C-alpha positions in Angstrom: 114.7 113.4 99.2 113.5 112.5 95.7 109.9 111.9 94.8 110.6 108.1 94.4 112.2 108.0 97.9 109.2 109.9 99.4 106.7 107.5 97.8 108.8 104.5 99.0 108.9 105.9 102.5 105.2 106.4 102.5 104.6 102.9 101.4 106.9 101.6 104.1 105.2 103.8 106.7 101.9 102.3 105.7 103.3 98.8 106.1 104.6 99.7 109.6 101.2 101.0 110.7 99.2 98.3 109.0 101.3 95.6 110.6 101.3 97.2 114.0 97.5 97.8 113.9 96.5 94.9 111.8 95.3 97.3 109.1 93.2 99.5 111.3 95.5 102.5 111.7 96.3 103.0 108.1 93.2 105.0 107.5 90.4 102.6 108.1 87.1 103.3 106.5 86.0 105.4 109.5 86.7 109.0 108.5 87.3 110.1 112.1 89.6 107.1 112.9 92.4 108.9 111.2 91.5 112.3 112.6 93.8 114.2 110.3 92.0 112.9 107.2 88.3 113.2 107.0 88.2 111.2 103.8 88.7 107.5 104.3 91.3 105.6 102.4 91.8 102.1 100.9 93.1 99.3 103.1 96.9 99.3 103.1 98.9 96.8 101.0 102.4 95.8 102.2 105.3 97.6 100.6 103.9 98.4 97.1 100.8 100.4 98.2 100.2 103.8 96.7 100.4 106.8 98.9 97.5 107.1 101.4 95.8 110.0 99.5 95.2 108.1 96.3 92.2 105.8 97.0 89.3 107.4 98.7 86.3 105.2 99.5 82.7 105.9 100.6 82.4 107.4 104.0 81.5 105.3 107.0 80.1 106.6 110.3 81.9 109.2 112.4 83.5 108.2 115.7 82.0 109.9 118.8 83.3 113.4 119.5 85.0 112.2 122.7 86.9 109.6 120.7 87.9 112.1 118.1 89.2 114.4 120.9 91.1 111.5 122.5 92.9 110.9 119.2 93.8 114.6 118.7 94.9 114.9 122.3 97.1 111.8 122.5 100.7 112.9 122.8 103.6 111.0 121.4 106.9 110.7 123.3 110.1 108.7 123.3 108.6 105.9 125.5 105.5 105.5 123.3 107.6 105.4 120.1 110.0 102.9 121.4 107.2 100.6 122.5 105.4 101.0 119.1 108.6 100.2 117.2 109.2 97.2 119.5 105.7 95.8 118.9 106.2 96.2 115.2 109.5 94.5 115.2 108.3 91.6 117.2 105.0 91.3 115.2 107.1 91.0 112.0 109.3 88.3 113.7 106.1 86.4 114.7 104.7 86.7 111.2 101.7 88.7 112.3 100.1 90.0 109.1 97.7 92.9 108.5 94.0 92.1 108.2 91.5 93.9 106.0 90.0 97.2 107.2 87.0 96.6 109.5 83.4 96.9 108.3 82.4 100.5 109.3 79.0 99.3 110.3 80.5 97.2 113.1 82.7 100.0 114.5 80.9 102.5 116.6 83.8 103.8 118.7 87.5 103.6 119.4 87.1 100.6 121.7 85.4 98.6 118.8 88.2 99.7 116.5 90.9 98.8 119.1 89.3 95.3 119.7 89.3 94.8 115.9 92.9 96.0 115.6 94.3 93.4 118.0 91.7 90.7 117.6 92.8 89.5 114.1 95.7 87.4 115.4 95.7 85.8 118.8 99.4 86.6 119.1 98.9 90.4 118.9 97.0 91.2 122.1 99.6 89.6 124.3 102.4 91.3 122.4 100.7 94.7 122.8 100.2 94.1 126.5 103.8 92.9 126.9 104.9 96.4 125.8 102.6 98.2 128.2 99.7 99.1 125.9 96.1 98.5 126.3 94.4 97.8 122.9 92.9 101.3 123.0 96.2 103.1 123.8 98.0 101.0 121.1 95.4 102.2 118.6 95.6 105.8 119.9 99.4 105.8 119.6 99.3 104.4 116.1 96.7 106.9 115.0 98.6 109.8 116.5 101.8 108.7 114.7 99.9 108.2 111.4 98.2 111.5 111.7 101.5 113.3 112.3 103.0 111.5 109.3 100.1 112.5 107.1 100.3 116.1 108.2 104.0 116.2 107.3 103.4 114.5 104.0 100.6 116.9 103.2 103.1 119.8 103.1 104.4 118.4 99.8 101.2 116.8 98.5 98.5 119.4 97.6 95.9 116.7 97.1 96.5 115.3 100.5 96.6 118.8 102.0 93.1 119.4 100.8 91.8 116.4 102.9 93.5 117.4 106.1 91.3 119.1 108.7 93.9 121.3 110.5 91.7 121.6 113.6 92.3 117.9 114.2 96.1 118.0 113.8 98.2 117.8 117.0 101.2 120.1 116.2 103.2 118.6 119.1 102.9 115.2 117.5 103.9 116.6 114.1 107.0 118.1 115.6 107.8 114.9 117.4 107.3 112.9 114.1 109.6 115.3 112.3 112.3 115.0 114.9 112.1 111.1 114.8 111.5 110.7 111.1 114.9 109.0 110.4 114.5 106.6 113.3 111.0 105.6 112.1 112.1 105.4 108.4 115.0 103.1 109.4 112.6 100.8 111.3 110.3 100.7 108.3 113.1 100.1 105.8 114.2 97.2 107.9 110.7 95.7 107.6 110.4 96.3 103.9 113.4 94.1 103.1 
């Protein structure tokens, strides 16, 4: 894969996560929200956004340790990925758009972040529920997938690698992401058109 293709894939990945989480999963201003990356990032922009490692912001509050552990321990599988991709596809069809990252002062835990993630558009909560997710599980699944993607990207991006706390990386999710990368990329490419 060329550098241009990799950058385009990252931009597409950010769009997938931003759309499916309404902007919360794509590295919200909460450092712990994206477990693999202790340094927060700019809110995602559809399709033309720079790679996630390029725009650090000031740190917000940390999520509680139990929430951080829940993010790390969430395990991706075929069922979860299928449901995430289905929510994303239907959200695009319903023209559900990303919202800006939440105010870190208003997010104390994963439940607050999950409520924010699905609360920006009245159509999203029922869509998430239709596919068998609670708002919290939807957030956890998206964060787990994003963390795995970042861990994979960090292997070829020294700057990003410096921001990854390896103790917060779920290696099973990284392996899962790698084995499904083409499927995920195909879904993202479809949405980037």
